[in-house]
C-alpha positions in Angstrom: 154.4 143.1 -108.9 154.9 143.3 -112.6 158.4 144.7 -112.0 159.4 141.6 -110.1 158.1 139.4 -112.8 160.0 141.1 -115.6 163.1 141.1 -113.4 163.0 137.3 -113.0 162.4 136.9 -116.7 165.5 138.9 -117.5 167.8 137.3 -115.0 168.9 133.7 -115.8 168.3 131.1 -113.2 171.2 129.8 -111.0 170.7 126.4 -112.6 171.0 127.7 -116.1 174.2 129.7 -115.2 175.8 126.5 -114.0 175.8 125.0 -117.4 176.8 127.9 -119.6 179.9 130.0 -120.3 182.4 127.2 -119.8 181.5 126.8 -116.1 181.5 123.0 -116.0 184.8 122.8 -117.9 186.6 125.4 -115.7 185.2 123.7 -112.5 186.4 120.3 -113.7 189.9 121.6 -114.3 190.0 123.2 -110.8 188.6 119.9 -109.3 191.2 117.8 -111.0 194.2 120.0 -110.0 193.0 120.9 -106.5 191.5 117.5 -105.8 194.7 115.7 -106.9 196.9 117.9 -104.6 194.5 117.4 -101.7 194.3 113.7 -102.3 198.1 113.4 -102.3 198.2 115.3 -99.0 195.3 113.5 -97.4 195.8 110.0 -98.9 199.6 110.0 -99.1 199.7 106.7 -97.2 197.9 105.0 -100.1 200.7 106.1 -102.5 203.3 104.6 -100.3 201.3 101.4 -99.6 200.9 102.2 -95.9 197.0 102.4 -95.9 194.1 101.3 -98.0 192.3 103.9 -100.1 189.2 105.5 -98.8 187.2 106.0 -102.0 184.5 108.1 -100.3 187.0 110.6 -99.1 188.8 110.6 -102.5 185.6 111.3 -104.3 184.6 114.1 -101.9 188.1 115.6 -102.3 187.3 116.1 -106.0 183.7 117.0 -105.5 184.2 119.9 -103.1 186.6 121.9 -105.3 184.2 121.3 -108.2 181.2 122.7 -106.3 183.1 125.6 -104.8 184.5 126.6 -108.2 181.1 126.3 -109.8 179.5 128.4 -107.1 182.2 131.1 -107.4 181.9 131.3 -111.2 178.1 131.5 -111.0 178.1 134.2 -108.3 180.6 136.2 -110.3 178.3 136.0 -113.3 175.3 137.0 -111.2 177.2 140.0 -109.9 178.2 141.0 -113.5 174.6 140.8 -114.6 173.4 143.0 -111.7 176.2 145.5 -112.4 175.4 145.7 -116.1 171.7 146.1 -115.3 172.5 148.9 -112.9 174.8 150.6 -115.4 172.1 150.5 -118.1 169.4 151.8 -115.8 171.7 154.6 -114.6 172.5 155.6 -118.1 168.9 156.0 -118.9 168.0 157.8 -115.7 170.8 160.3 -116.2 169.7 161.3 -119.7 171.8 161.5 -122.8 175.4 162.5 -122.3 176.9 165.2 -124.4 180.2 164.6 -126.1 181.7 167.7 -124.6 183.9 167.2 -121.6 
């Protein structure tokens, strides 16, 4: 059980990863670009005065790309952390490497 405890202490939480390494800024840029394109496609009638804006749909059209981008970035970081931990433990389990090839 102690191994599990030390593992969780070494691995940052999902929530902490959301707010580090530029994740919010990158997700915001994605949301603005993708959300704007999707809003033009989905709410094109508003631009031409044919329909009234649906603000709930407009907001969700920006929110969804933000959340998807955030999730993707965090999962990539989690994968990198796991790979790095595996590489470090493999290096120690294989013993020292000689410089001769």
